[in-house]
C-alpha positions as CSV (number, residue, x, y, z in Angstrom):
1,M,-0.2,0.0,-0.2
2,P,1.3,3.4,-0.4
3,P,2.1,5.7,2.4
4,P,-0.5,8.2,3.7
5,L,-0.7,11.7,1.0
6,T,-0.8,15.2,2.4
7,L,-0.3,18.4,1.4
8,Y,1.3,21.5,2.2
9,I,0.7,25.1,0.4
10,H,2.8,27.6,1.1
11,I,1.3,31.2,1.6
12,P,4.5,33.2,1.5
13,W,3.1,36.5,2.2
14,C,3.6,38.8,6.0
15,V,2.5,42.1,7.2
16,Q,6.0,42.2,8.4
17,K,8.7,39.9,8.6
18,C,9.9,38.8,12.1
19,L,13.1,39.5,13.0
20,Y,14.2,36.1,13.5
21,C,12.6,34.8,10.4
22,D,14.5,33.3,7.2
23,F,11.4,31.3,5.8
24,N,10.0,32.1,2.4
25,S,8.1,35.3,3.3
26,Y,7.3,38.8,1.6
27,T,6.0,42.0,3.0
28,K,4.0,43.1,-0.1
29,P,1.1,40.9,-0.3
30,N,-0.8,43.1,-2.5
31,L,1.7,43.3,-5.6
32,I,-0.1,39.9,-6.6
33,P,-3.4,39.5,-6.5
34,E,-4.7,37.4,-4.8
35,T,-6.9,35.5,-7.3
36,R,-4.2,35.0,-9.3
37,F,-2.6,33.2,-6.6
38,I,-4.4,31.0,-6.1
39,N,-5.3,30.5,-9.7
40,A,-1.1,29.2,-9.5
41,L,-1.5,27.4,-6.9
42,L,-3.9,24.8,-8.3
43,Q,-1.8,25.0,-11.8
44,D,1.8,24.3,-9.4
45,L,-0.2,21.0,-7.7
46,E,-1.7,20.0,-10.9
47,Q,2.2,19.8,-12.3
48,D,3.0,17.7,-8.8
49,L,-0.2,15.5,-9.7
50,A,1.6,15.3,-13.5
51,L,4.1,13.3,-11.6
52,A,3.3,11.3,-8.2
53,T,1.2,8.6,-7.5
54,T,-2.0,9.7,-6.0
55,S,-4.5,7.0,-5.7
56,Q,-4.8,7.4,-1.8
57,I,-7.1,10.8,-0.4
58,L,-5.5,13.2,1.5
59,T,-5.0,12.7,5.0
60,S,-4.6,16.4,5.7
61,I,-4.1,19.5,3.8
62,F,-1.8,22.8,6.2
63,I,-1.8,25.9,4.5
64,G,1.1,27.5,6.3
65,G,3.4,30.5,5.6
66,G,4.2,33.4,6.1
67,T,0.6,34.6,7.1
68,P,-2.2,32.5,5.5
69,S,-4.6,34.7,7.6
70,L,-3.9,37.7,5.3
71,L,-6.2,35.7,2.8
72,S,-9.5,36.4,2.2
73,G,-12.4,34.2,3.7
74,D,-13.2,33.5,0.0
75,G,-9.6,32.8,-1.1
76,I,-9.7,30.0,1.4
77,W,-13.1,28.7,-0.2
78,R,-11.6,28.9,-3.9
79,L,-8.4,27.4,-3.3
80,L,-10.4,24.5,-1.2
81,T,-12.7,23.7,-4.1
82,G,-9.8,23.8,-6.4
83,I,-8.4,20.9,-4.2
84,Q,-11.0,18.7,-4.0
85,A,-11.5,18.7,-7.4
86,L,-7.8,17.9,-8.4
87,L,-7.6,16.0,-5.4
88,P,-9.8,14.1,-3.6
89,Y,-10.1,14.6,0.6
90,N,-13.4,14.1,2.8
91,N,-14.5,15.1,6.3
92,S,-12.2,13.3,8.7
93,T,-9.5,15.3,6.8
94,E,-7.3,17.3,8.8
95,I,-7.0,20.8,7.5
96,T,-5.3,23.5,9.7
97,L,-4.6,27.2,8.8
98,E,-1.9,28.7,10.3
99,A,-3.1,32.3,11.4
100,N,-1.3,35.7,13.7
101,P,-3.2,36.9,16.2
102,G,-2.7,40.2,14.3
103,T,-4.4,39.8,11.4
104,A,-7.0,38.0,12.9
105,D,-11.1,38.6,14.0
106,S,-14.3,36.7,14.3
107,E,-16.0,37.0,11.0
108,R,-12.5,35.7,9.1
109,F,-12.5,32.9,11.2
110,L,-16.2,31.9,10.7
111,A,-15.9,32.2,7.0
112,Y,-12.2,29.8,6.8
113,K,-14.0,27.4,8.9
114,T,-17.5,27.2,6.5
115,S,-14.4,26.8,3.7
116,G,-13.6,23.6,5.5
117,V,-11.0,24.3,7.9
118,N,-11.0,22.5,11.3
119,R,-7.7,23.0,13.2
120,L,-5.9,26.0,13.9
121,S,-2.6,27.0,14.2
122,L,-2.3,30.5,15.9
123,G,1.9,32.1,16.6
124,I,1.7,33.2,19.9
125,Q,5.5,32.5,20.2
126,S,5.0,34.0,23.6
127,F,2.7,36.4,26.5
128,D,5.6,38.5,27.4
129,S,5.2,42.0,25.2
130,K,8.5,42.9,25.7
131,Q,9.6,39.3,23.6
132,L,7.0,40.2,21.3
133,R,8.5,43.0,20.7
134,T,12.1,41.5,20.7
135,L,10.9,39.3,18.1
136,G,9.4,41.8,16.3
137,R,5.9,40.1,16.0
138,I,2.6,42.5,15.2
139,H,0.4,41.2,17.6
140,S,-0.1,42.2,21.2
141,H,-1.0,40.3,24.1
142,A,-4.4,41.1,24.1
143,E,-4.5,40.4,21.0
144,I,-3.6,36.7,21.6
145,Y,-6.6,36.5,24.0
146,Q,-8.8,38.1,21.1
147,A,-7.5,35.6,18.5
148,Y,-8.2,33.0,20.4
149,V,-11.6,33.7,21.6
150,H,-12.4,34.2,18.0
151,A,-11.2,31.1,17.1
152,K,-13.6,29.3,19.5
153,E,-16.8,31.4,18.2
154,A,-16.3,30.2,14.8
155,G,-16.0,26.5,16.2
156,L,-12.6,26.2,15.0
157,S,-12.5,22.6,18.2
158,N,-9.0,21.6,17.3
159,V,-6.5,25.5,18.2
160,N,-2.8,24.7,18.5
161,L,-0.7,27.6,20.0
162,D,3.2,27.9,18.6
163,L,5.5,29.0,21.5
164,M,8.9,29.6,21.7
165,F,11.7,29.0,24.5
166,G,15.2,30.0,25.1
167,L,14.2,33.9,24.8
168,P,16.7,36.8,24.7
169,G,17.1,37.1,29.0
170,Q,14.3,33.9,29.8
171,T,14.7,32.2,33.0
172,P,12.8,28.8,33.7
173,R,10.1,30.8,35.4
174,S,9.2,33.5,32.6
175,A,9.8,30.4,30.4
176,V,7.0,28.1,32.2
177,L,4.9,31.0,32.9
178,D,4.3,31.7,29.4
179,L,3.3,27.6,29.3
180,V,0.8,28.6,32.2
181,Q,-0.8,30.9,30.1
182,A,-1.1,29.0,27.0
183,V,-2.4,26.0,28.7
184,E,-5.1,28.4,30.9
185,L,-6.4,28.7,27.3
186,R,-7.5,25.1,26.8
187,P,-6.1,24.6,23.4
188,E,-6.0,21.3,21.7
189,H,-2.1,21.4,21.0
190,I,0.8,22.9,22.3
191,S,3.9,23.7,19.6
192,W,7.0,24.8,22.2
193,Y,10.3,24.7,20.6
194,Q,13.6,26.6,20.9
195,L,14.2,30.0,19.0
196,T,16.9,29.0,16.6
197,I,18.8,32.5,15.5
198,E,19.8,31.9,12.0
199,P,21.9,34.3,9.8
200,N,20.7,37.1,7.2
201,T,18.4,37.5,9.4
202,P,18.0,41.0,11.8
203,L,18.0,39.2,15.0
204,Y,21.1,37.4,13.8
205,Q,23.0,41.0,13.3
206,K,22.2,41.5,17.2
207,V,23.5,38.0,18.7
208,G,26.3,39.7,19.9
209,S,23.7,42.3,22.2
210,L,21.2,39.5,22.9
211,S,21.0,37.6,26.8
212,L,20.5,34.3,25.3
213,P,20.5,32.0,27.8
214,E,23.2,29.6,28.8
215,E,23.1,25.6,28.2
216,T,22.2,25.0,31.8
217,I,19.1,27.7,31.7
218,M,18.1,25.5,28.6
219,L,18.1,22.3,30.4
220,A,16.2,23.7,33.0
221,I,13.7,25.5,31.1
222,Q,12.9,22.2,28.8
223,R,12.9,20.0,32.2
224,Q,10.4,22.4,33.9
225,G,8.3,23.1,30.7
226,Q,8.0,19.4,29.9
227,Y,7.1,18.5,33.4
228,Y,4.6,21.4,34.4
229,L,2.9,20.6,30.4
230,A,3.1,16.7,31.3
231,S,1.2,17.2,35.1
232,Q,-1.4,19.6,32.9
233,G,-2.3,16.2,30.6
234,F,-0.3,17.6,27.4
235,K,1.3,14.3,26.5
236,Q,4.7,15.0,24.5
237,Y,4.5,12.5,21.5
238,E,7.4,15.0,19.9
239,V,10.4,16.8,20.2
240,S,8.2,19.9,19.9
241,A,4.5,18.8,20.0
242,Y,2.4,18.3,22.6
243,A,-1.1,16.7,22.5
244,Y,-4.3,16.6,25.5
245,G,-5.9,14.3,25.0
246,T,-5.9,12.5,20.9
247,Y,-5.1,16.0,19.4
248,R,-2.0,14.8,17.4
249,C,-1.4,16.8,14.2
250,F,-1.9,14.2,11.6
251,H,0.2,16.1,9.3
252,N,3.4,17.2,11.0
253,L,3.4,12.9,12.1
254,N,3.4,12.3,8.3
255,Y,6.4,14.0,8.4
256,W,7.9,12.4,11.4
257,Q,6.7,9.0,10.0
258,F,8.1,9.4,6.0
259,G,4.9,9.4,4.3
260,D,4.3,11.2,0.9
261,Y,3.4,14.9,1.2
262,I,3.2,17.4,-2.2
263,G,4.5,21.2,-1.8
264,I,2.9,23.5,-3.8
265,G,3.5,27.8,-3.2
266,P,6.9,29.5,-3.7
267,G,9.6,27.6,-1.8
268,A,7.2,24.3,-1.3
269,H,9.0,21.2,-0.7
270,G,7.6,17.7,-1.1
271,K,8.7,14.0,-0.9
272,F,6.1,11.3,-2.6
273,M,6.6,8.3,-4.6
274,D,6.5,9.0,-8.7
275,L,4.5,6.9,-11.1
276,D,8.4,4.9,-11.9
277,G,7.7,3.8,-8.3
278,N,11.0,6.1,-7.4
279,V,11.4,8.5,-4.2
280,R,11.3,12.0,-5.8
281,R,12.0,15.2,-3.6
282,I,10.8,17.8,-5.5
283,A,11.9,21.8,-4.7
284,K,9.7,24.7,-6.1
285,L,10.9,27.9,-7.5
286,S,11.5,30.0,-4.2
287,N,10.4,34.1,-6.1
288,P,6.8,34.0,-5.8
289,W,6.9,36.5,-9.4
290,D,9.1,34.4,-10.9
291,Y,6.6,31.6,-9.6
292,L,3.3,33.4,-10.6
293,T,4.8,34.1,-14.4
294,R,6.0,30.9,-15.0
295,L,3.0,29.1,-14.3
296,E,0.7,31.9,-16.2
297,N,2.6,30.5,-18.7
298,N,2.9,27.1,-18.5
299,L,6.2,26.5,-17.8
300,S,7.4,24.2,-14.6
301,V,8.4,25.9,-11.5
302,T,9.5,22.5,-10.2
303,K,13.2,21.1,-9.2
304,S,13.7,17.6,-8.6
305,Q,15.4,14.4,-7.3
306,I,15.5,11.0,-6.9
307,L,16.7,10.2,-3.4
308,S,19.1,7.3,-3.4
309,D,18.8,4.8,-0.7
310,Q,21.6,6.3,1.3
311,D,19.1,9.5,1.1
312,I,15.7,7.3,2.1
313,F,17.7,5.9,5.4
314,I,19.0,9.2,6.7
315,E,15.8,11.3,6.0
316,F,13.4,8.5,7.5
317,L,15.8,8.1,10.8
318,F,16.6,12.3,11.2
319,N,12.7,12.0,11.2
320,A,10.9,9.2,12.8
321,L,13.7,9.5,15.9
322,R,12.4,13.1,16.7
323,L,9.1,10.5,17.8
324,K,8.6,10.0,21.7
325,E,7.3,7.0,20.9
326,G,10.2,6.1,18.2
327,F,8.8,3.4,15.5
328,S,8.6,0.0,14.6
329,L,10.8,-1.8,12.1
330,G,8.0,-2.8,9.7
331,L,7.3,1.2,9.5
332,F,10.9,1.4,8.6
333,E,10.3,-1.5,5.7
334,A,7.1,-0.1,4.1
335,R,8.2,3.4,4.0
336,T,11.9,2.9,3.0
337,G,11.8,-0.6,0.8
338,L,15.2,-1.2,2.6
339,S,15.7,-3.9,5.3
340,K,15.3,-4.2,8.8
341,D,18.3,-6.1,8.9
342,Y,20.4,-3.5,7.8
343,L,18.5,-0.9,10.1
344,V,19.3,-3.2,13.2
345,T,22.8,-3.3,12.1
346,K,23.1,0.5,12.0
347,L,21.8,0.3,15.6
348,L,24.3,-1.2,17.3
349,P,26.7,1.5,18.0
350,V,24.2,3.7,19.2
351,Q,22.4,0.9,21.1
352,S,25.9,0.3,22.8
353,R,25.6,4.1,24.1
354,G,22.4,4.4,25.5
355,L,21.2,6.3,22.8
356,V,18.6,4.1,21.5
357,S,16.9,0.9,22.6
358,L,15.7,-1.8,20.3
359,D,12.3,-3.8,22.5
360,G,11.2,-6.2,19.7
361,E,10.1,-4.8,16.8
362,Q,9.7,-0.8,18.6
363,V,13.0,1.6,17.6
364,Q,13.0,4.7,20.3
365,A,15.7,6.6,21.6
366,T,16.3,6.1,25.1
367,S,16.0,9.7,27.3
368,K,19.4,10.1,27.3
369,G,19.3,10.0,23.1
370,Y,16.8,12.3,23.2
371,Q,18.4,14.8,25.0
372,L,21.0,14.5,22.7
373,L,19.1,14.0,19.6
374,N,21.4,15.6,17.0
375,Q,24.6,13.4,18.1
376,L,22.0,10.3,17.9
377,L,22.4,11.1,14.2
378,L,25.6,12.4,13.1
379,I,26.8,8.5,15.0
380,L,24.2,7.0,13.1
381,L,24.4,8.9,9.8
């Protein structure tokens, strides 16, 4: 059977680019009319479908960015309707839209819900007003609460809150306070991940003047934050993902379990089995104006490569070992086409160091291995 299939849609527009952001995003959305851009996205999808083996129904759709909540409700409806005509999905398909609290209102959220969106991911980053200014976020502390209320009033019953830790000057107490305020809203999911300051971002130019937490402080933040979330019923199932009850993110699980995914939009990436049975990695042209022009002239916006067995092995482990519960040898064989005996042989060096356990058919990073995940992967690969 083919692996599950998901769809990622990249919306590159933002009101203002955050100071830490190195994503493919741009601050002038009005230069390209919404209708033209949505038509280009659908044409992009058609080009991928000419390459991919797509007999299965979409498991999930994720509309990310950028700031997808800059699109109108009508725009999201036309986008999802166009996708349905090309690649079927049903009422059980998880459809996530990322939103910035600074671009949120109840009418817009209601339109998204009516269009088929059933999961919202709010980019909070922090509840601390000073930290929001440091990060260059456009929303305020008060707008976080307003956006969450608007989402629930619109009937969106599955909401994720995105939060960062390791912020300048942050202590374990202030980091956990962010989590306390998030949990008080009772979201269904929390993504809690460390701030990474990438080169060529405005924040990187200031890194020397930023009082970033030292490693011992960072470890204390992680331990105390994880303990608090667990005490509130949020189960960690991946490095940065915490679900309340059964509200795991199916879309991200498919990445981590090495499923197939199509990526459309400027700079989007995909990985799927092609019509010849090869595993193919896809990357789209990143400049949105060039992307639009080429598609309107029926030209390709895609670069692709066929993955070697070594590439497949590396990518599977890089993703699957992020899962708290690990993965089965059967899943490894099914998703990679490689022998589980080959994997077991490769695991011996990290098993001997106490970084990975193999219990019957289940492979899992130990507590020590989970804390040293990057080193574990380097040893394996």
